[in-house]
N, C-alpha and C positions, 0 to 999 in steps of 0.2 A: 715883095709887100706877099706877095699871092701868098707862097709857101709858109709866109711866119705864119699865116692865115686856117693853111691847111692843116698845119701841125696842131697848134688850137681846137682846130671844128676837131679833132682825130682823140686829141686828149680830154678834147669833152666829151667824149664818144665814151668812150672806156670806162671812162670815171662814170655815164649816168648807167652802161650794162653793169660797171663790178658794185653800182648800186644797187639795180633791179635785184643783180643776181642775190643778193645777202639778205632781203625779206623776210622778217618774220615769216608770211606769207607765203612766198617763191616755190613753197611745193601746193601748199594746197591751189594756188595758182595756175600752176600748168595740170591738174589734175584737171581744173573745173575747164581748160582750155582742151582737155584728150576728152571730156564730156561733148565737149559741144560739135570735137573732130567729132567723135563717132554717132553723135547725133544729125550731123551734117549727110551724111553714108545713109539716114531716110532709112533705121533700122524698123523690126516691123514689129509689135510688140505681139505676145506669148496671152491670149485669154485662158489659156484650156476647153477645149473641144474633145471629146474625144475621134483625133484625126489622127495616128500616129504619122501619114506623109506630111504632110501639116505640121507634127511635131519636129519632126525629120529636118524638113527642108527649115522651119524654121532656124534650124540651130547650126543645120549647114550654112545660112546666110550669115551669122553672127560671124561663126569662125571665121568667115572668111575676110568679115570687116576687118577682128582679129590680126588675121594674119601681114593687111594693110597698114595698117596704124604698128605693126612692132609694138602691143600692148604686152604691158608686165601681166605676171597670174594676177596679182592684186586689182587691175584697173577688169579680166576679161569679167571675172568670178561681181566688182562691184556695176561692172557695165550693161555683162549679160543678163544679172536681175535684175537691172532699174528696166527693162523692158517686159517682165514679166508685171501681167494688171489683172485685176478680177481674181478669177480663180488663180490664178498661175501665180500670185506676190505671193496669197492664201499658204498656195501649198511651199510656196520656197520658206517663209517664213516658221514655217510646224514643220521641215526638212529642216531648215539651221539648227534651230532649237534645237532638236535631237540629237544631230551629230555635231553640233556642241556641248550635251550634257553627256554626251560619249566622249567628250574628248576628242573627238575628231576636228584634224586642222579644215577651212573651209577653203577648198584651192578650187581650179579649176575644172583640174580630172576628176573632184569628189562632186562636182554640183556634175557632168557631166553622164555621169555613173547616175546619178540620182533621179538623172533627167532623165535620159534612156530608163532605167530601170520603170517610171512610174506614166510615161507618153511614149515606149514604143520596147514595148514588152517582150522576152523574152520569143513567146508563143509565135506573135507581128513574125516576129525576125524570119522563125523557122516557117512560116509560111509565106513570107516574100522569095528567103532560099527556093525554098522548093516547089516556087515559079519559075522562077528564074530559071535552073532545072531543068524543066521543064519547055521553056520553050528553045534552051539553047537546044535541044535532042528534035 
């Protein structure tokens, strides 16, 4: 008798799993769950101040979370830019509009490039490299 119940339970669970997979909002629900998972990592927001080291630290932290979560490119852009607040969000809205107007696809690589240009500029990187080389001598 117990064997028949087990088969019925397995069949019912399989039917429920199949029904859940085929829900119209299944992808949307998965995205929401992933955002919740991302937020459980307690990523810091980025408000924007002139702090190149802080900007680089924020970017590394966000990318560390992405590696653990195995995020898609679309999720990286969505989740990373979600953590921009105040002036950071304003900067991204303007930058995204400029990029889209130019016909550029918005990927994490593009975001990373633009973020580094703005918040960790080439001249700062050059100074850091010189400081590093001087320390090694």
